[in-house]
C-alpha positions, 0 to 999 in steps of 0.5 A: 580319397575316402575308402569305406572301412570294410574295404580297407586292409586290416592292420597287422599283416595276416591277422584274420586271414583264413585262421580258423576260429573255434567258437570265440577262440582264434587259434594261432598254433596247435601241437598236433604231434603232442596228441599223437605222442601222448595220451591226454589225461587232463587239459587246462587253459592258462593265460600267458605273460607276453611282451608287446612284440610277442603279441603282435607276432602271435596276431600275425599267426606265427608260432610253433609249439612242436618242441614246447613243454611246461615246467613247474618251478618255484610254484609257478608254471613256465612254458619252455621252447615255444617258438614265437618269431621276432616281430618283423616291424619290431626295433631294439625292443624285440623279444627273444624267440625261445625265451621261457614264458610265465603261465597264469594258472590258479594256485590249485591248478598249479599244485595239482599239475605239480603233484601229477607231473612228478608221477612216473610217465606224466608230463605237461605239454602245450596243445594250442596257443590262441586268442580268447576275447583279445587275450593270449591263452595257452591250452596245456595238458597233463599227458602220459607218454604213449608206447609205439604200439599205442600210437599204431593202435590209435592210427588203426582206430582212426583209419577204421572210423574213417572207413566206416564213416565213408561206408555209411555216407556211400550207403546214404548217397545210394539210398537217396538216389533210389 
């Protein structure tokens, strides 16, 4: 029986099922905790060196960056503690879940990150994993740790902004109904 291509289920499980697309980026995982715990100084886009089963697992939308960090070692950038679960249909060729993965950056970017990260209070954290034009990418950031009162101040500002936006929206609704 012939089934039109549009009505056939997509291969790869959950790929394309409700994941947010940011422009041409299909976001797989975000590290929201990093934006809360750190003040972001500068962001970079880096390619990832992955095995086949890691890519398939990412295409299913399964990854976590919560405990992840980036370390410069021997002039190369490495992503540590990023959790990409084993591919469910993989065989003996499956990957290790929390192995360190090489990041692909330009030499100038690596040198800049290395010198800045050696300064007191700075670290390099992953912010997101996504696919861009079919290639796996990581958004990493040079960040400075926030103090507890900075975190509270950020939450207070966010809440104030939300309340003012609500008040403006309510005023506009009221003006339209008159």
